[in-house]
C-alpha positions in Angstrom: 25.6 35.6 17.4 24.1 32.7 19.5 21.2 35.0 20.6 20.6 36.0 16.9 20.5 32.3 15.8 18.2 31.4 18.7 15.9 34.4 17.8 15.8 33.2 14.1 15.1 29.6 15.2 12.2 30.8 17.4 10.8 32.9 14.6 10.9 30.0 12.1 9.2 27.8 14.7 6.4 30.3 15.3 6.0 30.7 11.5 5.7 26.9 11.0 3.3 26.6 13.9 1.1 29.4 12.4 1.2 27.7 9.0 0.3 24.4 10.5 -2.6 26.0 12.4 -3.8 27.7 9.2 -3.6 24.4 7.2 -5.4 22.5 10.0 -8.2 25.2 9.9 -8.4 25.1 6.1 -8.8 21.3 6.1 -11.4 21.4 8.9 -13.4 24.2 7.2 -13.3 22.7 3.7 -13.4 19.0 4.3 -14.2 18.5 8.0 -10.8 16.9 8.3 -8.0 17.6 10.7 -4.3 17.8 9.7 -3.8 14.7 11.9 -6.5 12.8 10.0 -5.0 14.0 6.7 -1.6 12.7 7.8 -3.2 9.3 8.8 -4.9 9.0 5.4 -1.5 9.8 3.7 0.3 7.2 5.8 -2.5 4.6 5.2 -2.1 5.2 1.4 1.7 4.9 1.8 2.0 8.4 0.4 0.6 7.3 -3.0 -2.4 8.4 -5.0 -5.4 6.1 -4.5 -6.0 5.8 -8.2 -2.6 5.8 -10.1 -0.4 4.8 -7.1 2.1 7.7 -7.9 4.0 8.9 -4.8 2.8 12.2 -3.5 4.2 14.8 -1.2 2.6 15.4 2.2 0.6 18.7 2.2 3.2 21.4 1.8 2.7 24.2 4.4 4.6 26.6 2.2 2.0 26.5 -0.6 0.6 24.2 -3.3 2.8 21.9 -5.2 1.9 19.8 -8.2 3.0 16.6 -6.4 0.9 17.4 -3.2 -1.7 14.9 -2.0 -5.1 16.4 -2.7 -8.2 15.7 -0.7 -10.8 14.1 -2.9 -14.4 14.5 -1.8 -17.9 14.1 -3.1 -19.0 17.5 -4.2 -22.6 16.8 -3.3 -22.3 15.2 0.1 -18.9 16.7 1.1 -17.7 13.2 2.2 -14.0 12.8 1.9 -13.0 9.8 -0.2 -9.2 9.6 -0.4 -6.0 11.4 -1.3 -5.3 11.8 -5.0 -2.5 13.2 -7.0 -3.2 16.5 -8.9 -3.7 14.8 -12.2 -6.2 12.2 -10.9 -8.1 14.7 -8.8 -8.4 17.1 -11.8 -9.3 14.1 -14.1 -12.3 13.2 -11.9 -13.3 16.8 -11.8 -13.2 17.1 -15.6 -15.4 14.0 -15.8 -17.7 15.7 -13.2 -17.1 12.7 -10.8 -19.4 10.7 -13.1 -18.5 7.0 -13.1 -20.5 6.4 -16.3 -18.5 9.0 -18.2 -15.2 7.6 -16.8 -16.2 4.0 -17.9 -17.2 5.3 -21.3 -13.8 7.0 -21.6 -12.0 3.8 -20.6 -14.0 1.8 -23.1 -13.2 4.4 -25.8 -9.5 4.1 -25.0 -9.7 0.2 -24.9 -11.2 0.3 -28.4 -7.9 1.8 -29.8 -5.5 -0.8 -28.3 -3.4 -2.5 -30.9 
C-alpha cells in the first residue's frame, strides 16, 4: 500500500509539473510573461483586480475559473498592463479598450445618479 501511495503521489507531482510547464509556455507565447512574473504581478496587486479591487484566484492550473486573475494587455502593442478580474477584463474588451468610450459610459451613468 505504501508503494501504491508513493506511485500515486509521484504521478500527481509529474502531472502538476506538466501543467505548470504548459501554463508557463502559454503565458510566454501569448503575453511574453513567465509564470514567475505572473505570480509577482499577482502578489504586487495583493491578489486583487487592478480596477475593481475584487480578490482573484491565482491562475488555476486545472483550467479557467471565473475568479481567476486575467492578464490584461494592449491588443495593438501586446504590452501587458495588469491583472484583472474576468468582469473588468471583459468590460474593457467590450469597450474595445477605448478610454473615450469608457469615460462616456461613466458620464452617462453619473447622469442618472439620484
